[in-house]
N, C-alpha and C positions, 0 to 999 in steps of 0.2 A: 838782212835787219829783216823786214815785213816777214819774207817766205818763214824765218825762223818764231818769228812771233804766233805765227798762223800755225806753226806744226807745234808749238808749248801749248795753245792755248785745245788744240783739237786734240790732243795726249789727255790733257785734261778733261774735256768733254768725253772723251771715249772711258775713264776712267770713272768719272761720277755715274755714268750711263752703265757699267759694269754693277757701282756700289748699289744703285739705286735697283737693279734686274734681283739685287740677291738679297734684299731687304722686302723684294714685293710678295705677296702671295704668290705659293705655287700655282703654277696654271693645272689643271687637274689631267691627269693622263689620257690622252682619247685612245680609246680600245678600237683597234682595227684588226676583223679578223679576212685572211686573204685567203681564197681558194683557187687552185690552179687545175683546171680541165683540160684534158687533153681531147680534141674535135679533127678528124681528119687528118692529121699529122700538123694539127696546128693548136698552139698552146695560146688559149686563153686563161687572162688570170684576174680573176673577180675579187674586190674588196669591198667589205659592207662594214657598217658600225652596228654594232647588235641594239637593238632598243634597253633602255637599262631597266635593272630586276629592281624589286622590292623586296624588302623580308616578308614573308608570312606573315597574317593578323595573328597575335597571339588570342589563344581559345579562350572562350568566356565557361568556367565552370558550370559543370549542371547543378542546377538546384534542386535537392532533394526535398520531397516533401513528405515527411513520419507523421503518420496518422498514429494518436496516441487519445487509449478510450480508457478513463479511471471513473471513480467511485466519490469524488472530493462533494462533499454535500456541507462543510463548511466556508462564509465569505473568506473568512482568513487564512484557511488553506488554499482556497480559489487564488487569493493575492501573491501570498509565498510561490505557488507553480506558474504563474503567471511572470513574476518577476526571475524565477531561477530561466523559464524559456527564454526570457527576452535575453538574459545573459549569455546562453550557450546560444543562439542565433547570432550574437551580436560575436564572439569567437569563432561562429562558424558561419558566413556568413553562405557558403552554397547548401546549409542544412535549414529547412523550416520546421517546426514541428505544429501540427493541425490537432486542435482538444477535439474531446466529445467528452461532456459528463453524463452516464447514467446514474438509474438510483441503485440502491443495493438490491430490493426487490427485483428488480428486472435485468440485475450486470448478467447473471449466467445464463439466462435462456437467449438473451440478445448476443450474444458472443457466440452460443450455440450456432444462433442461424446465421449469422456470419461467417463463420468456419462453413458451413454446409454450403454460402450463396457463392464460397470466392472469395468474400469482402470482407476477410477480418483487418484488422488494423495491424499496423507493423508493430504496436504497444499497447498489450493492454494491462491492466489492474484484473488481480482477483484475490479474492477470497480466500482462507486459511487451506483451504483443504483440495481446493479446485486444481491448482499443478498438478496434481496425481492421476486424477480425470483425464485432463488433456495433455498429458505426456503420455498417456497408454494409448490416447486416440492418435499421437503422430503432429497433434499442432502445436508443438512446442518448439522451438530452435532453441540447439546450446548456445554456451556463450565462452565456455573458454578460448577460442584461439581468439577472440576479440578483447576481453577484459583482462587488465594487469595481473600476475602470477600471483601479486599477494593481496588480489580484492577481496576473498572469502576471509584473509585472516581479522577483518572490520569487524564480523557479525560474532554475537555468541553462537555458540558451536548450535542449540536448539534452533535458532531461526533458519537454518540450512536446511532442514530437516524436510520445509515444503519444497526447496526447489533442486536439489540435488537428486537424481535418480540416476542409479545404475556408474555413478563415479560422474557423472559430467551434470553442471550447472546450467538451470536452463530460465532465469530468471535472475531479478535479487528481491532479499528481504526489504520490503516496505517497512510504511507505517503500522504501526497494530498498537494493542491495546492490551490490558487485562481487565477484567469484567468482578467489581469488585462490592464493599457493605459501605453504606453511607446510613448515618445516624445524625437526630436533631437533638444538639445537646441540652439546649431548651425546654424542650417536651420530656428528654428524660428528668428532667429537674420537677418539673410539674407533677412528673407520676412518681416523685420520691425515687429514683434509680438515679446511679452515680452517673454523671455526666463524662467520666473519664474511662468507665468503665463496660465498654459494651460487649455483647454478647458473646461467650467464647466458644459455645458448643449448639447445636440443637434445641437442646432440652432447656438452655437460656433463651434464646430465640424467642422458644414459646411462651416461654414463661416473663417475658419483657414484653413480647407483642401484646398479651393479655393483657397488662395494665396499661399499654399504651392505646387500647381500642376503646375507644370513649365515643360515648351516645353525651354530649356536651349540654344536653338542652332537655333531656330526657322523653324524648318526641317519639322515641323506640327507633328512630334511624340513625346510623352510626354514623359522627361527624369526623373522627380521627381515627383511623387505621393502625392497625399497629405495624403491617408491613408489607411491601407489595415489591414486585418482580414483571416488568414485562411480559407480556404471553401475548400478544396481540402480532400479525401478519408472519412475517419470515422469522420472529425473534426468540419463539420461547424455546430453543432447544436449548439457546445461548447461556439462561437462566436454571435451566437443570439439570444440566450435562455434570455440574460440581456439584450438585447434591451427589449425581449416582457417582463422581470419585471420588467424592467425601465420605460415602458408604464402602467405599473399596473396591467397586466395579470399575472395569474398563470398556465399559460401554460394546466393544467387539474387540476378538482377536483374530490374529490370520493361524488357519491350523493348516496340516497338509490338505485339507480341501479346499481351502480358501477362507475367504473371510466370514467370520461367523457370530453373532448377534451373541451377547452377556445377559441383556438386560433383564432375560426371564430366571437369572440365577435369585439366589434367596436375597443378595446385596442390592441388587438390583432393585427386587419388591420393597426393601427397605425404602428408598428414595420416592418410589411413587409412591408408595403410604405418605412418607412426609409428605411430599407436595399436595397429594390430596387434601391430606388433613389441616394444610392450614388455612381451604379454602372453607372446605366440608364438615371437617368436626372440632376443627380450634375457632373457626370463625374470626380467625385475625387477618385475614387478606379478601378483599372484596374479590366475587366472582368476575365479577366485570373488566379485571386486569386480561381476560382473553381479549379483547378491544385497543388493550393499550400499549403503545408505541414506549421506546428510551423517555421520548420528552414528555410524553402524557405522565409519565410516574415521576418524570422528574418533575414538571408541572406541580402534581401533587406534595412532593416532598417542599419544594417553594414555598409553598401556600400555605403549610400545616395540615394538610389534609392526610398525610400519614407520617408516620416519626421514622420508620426505620424503610432504606429499599436496596435493593441489590439495581447496580447500571454500571454500564460502562463507562474506566475513565474517564474520556474524555467530559462527563457530565460536570467535571469538578472546574472546568474553563468556563462552560456554560452557565453555571450556577455566579461563580464569581461577577461574572460579569453584566448579569441579567439581572444577578439579586444583591447589589453587593449591603444592603442592609440586614443577611445574614451573618455576615463577615463575625465571626467566634461562636454562632450558634449552632456550626454544623459540622462534623468529621469526620473520617472515614478510617474503614478498618479493616481486615486481614476478613475472609469468609468465616463464620462460624465453621468449628470443626465438627467432623462427624461423630458416629457412633464411640466409634472407637480413635476418636482422637485425629482421624486422618486431615492436614489441612490441603484446600484444594483450592483452583481458582480457573476460570475458562482465560488461557492467555495464549496470544500468538503476534507474529508479524503478517500482516495480506505479503503479497506478489508484485513485483512488475515483472511480466514475462514479453520476450521477444516471439513473435507468431511465426511458426513455418512457411506463412503466405507471404512474409516480408519480402519484398525482394531490396531491402538495404538491413540486413542484421549488423553489418560491423558498425554503419551510423546510427542505428537502436540504440545497439550497447555501448558506442562512447555515450550518447547521451546520459541513459541510464547510470553508467558508472562516475558522468558528470554530477551526478543527483548526490551521490554519495562521498564526494570527493571535499576537502575543506574543513576548517575547525572555526565556526558551525558550520554544515557540510546546507546544501539547500532542504535535504532530506530531514536533518535536525532539526531545519527551521518550522518545515511542513507540518512535522511531529509537535514540536511545542506550541504550536499554532494551534492544535488538536487535542493538545493536553493529555498528548497519548504519547509512545514509545517510538523511539528507532531503535532496533534491533544489536546496537552494535555494540562493544567493550567501552567505547569512549563516552557514550551516550549517560553512562550511568552514574560518570562524574561530573555531570553537570550539575549546580546548583537546585535546577530545576526539579530534578529526581530526589532532592532532598529537601523540598520542602516539605512543611508536617501534613497537608492535605495529601500529595503524592506518594510521600514515601513509602504508606500502606500496600498502594497500586505497585509500586515498585518493588517492593520487596514478592508481592504476590508473583514477579517472573518467576521466584525457585521454585515455587510451589505450582505453576503453570503447564496447564495440560491444553493439547491441541483435538480439537475432533480428530476421528478416527482418520487413519490416509487409504480407508476402504475409498476401491474405484468410484463405488458409485453410491457412497455417503450421500450426496447433493440429493439423487435423487430419492433415496429414502425419507432423507428430512423433510423434504417440503413435499413428498406426496404422501408421509407418515406421520413422520416422528412429530411434527408439529401439530398438526390436523388433530392426531390422538393425545396428547396435552393438553390440547384446548378443552378437547372431551372427557377427558379426565378432571380438570380442574371446575367443569361445568357441572362435574357428577353424573354425568351420561353412561361413563363404563367405571367399572372397576377397576383398581391398582392391577388385580389378576388378568382382567381383562384386556388392560393395554399392555402387558409384559407379555403377552401369549401375543398380541396381535403386533406388536413392534418384532418379536423373533421371528416370525413368520414373513413377516413384510422384509425385513432386511434382509434372514436367510435366501427367501425367493430372489430377489434383487440382484444378489451374489451370487446365485446358484448354489448353494448350499446346502438348501432345504433337504 
């Protein structure tokens, strides 16, 4: 009886032990390596447990720094760029953007110096015709393999002319502007002129300017000038070129021999004479414009020292922000047409290019495409901050482009011209054209002398003299 009960109890205990063992966590399998060694007819068995292995560490992505040099001069534009870069870096934590801001007057020479020293940035902002020059030098990296196939379709076709060479794209169109005509409606009324009828041509421009040039206190000093345009520093040709185009002159043309100046042709002399006469014959523009920047002329306009001015489209936003008391007292218009009714304006996009010295062209082009992606894109917002234009098809549909003060400047895109894409135009511009235009306004040379000098200098620089 006792043995029977003991056997039952023992059986139950065995069953419980098995059940508990099946519920317990499995014991890790112990890996044992066995090696059999034969030594002098003797077999030796060696067993060992290898050290546990750990997976290799996950590699930390390399952080790439892209150097980006640009020419942003308005605080509002800088803020947009800073926000855009922060957004891009958040989406691409392995890419950092390092900015450098340079002035327009120094940008060209500084880029040339950086290229020669082998320290060019990854991304460089360039002025209108500069890409042609640097493409010829081999300083730019093509982007077709890095940009989306339909990327170029975003832009107005004319915008691509400055960055597409031999069928390949060497950067992207960036913020640009048109240069236009501004006038004070209140001063028009005081002079007995229709405030809703700006001058339509050169003759009317002179006629209106004479009525608007006033010595208010009779002391022999002009207190209010009829018209002004910047002619200081690097700006003179910005405002003279439209007169050449309005006269039917292309500035230069590409021939079998190469690039040749057309400034000395009869149409060019007409433009030079008109420019000269504003100061020296009609005396409706002060000679001291040779020392004035766009901002100086804008200030004269705001303070009522001049009734009409030529200026860049960005001046619209600056005047609105800094002189709200003038609201409703000024307007913009298309440039007055030339003698044969030709309308023309300076207008173009600048560009962002990737340099051939960049070690990270794929990442650089990724950032450039990012700037032009979205609605509104960061590029759109940057242009809105400057009251300028993003030369995309979508941008013209924004309400901004339909604003009464912006609309004439937007319309000017359809009649705008760029500087000649001659490879050494910038050398001609800085070394001869701008100083010569200043000398012309000061009466130091005649229009004929200026035309001869410009032709000779341009042709010599381009090897077609």
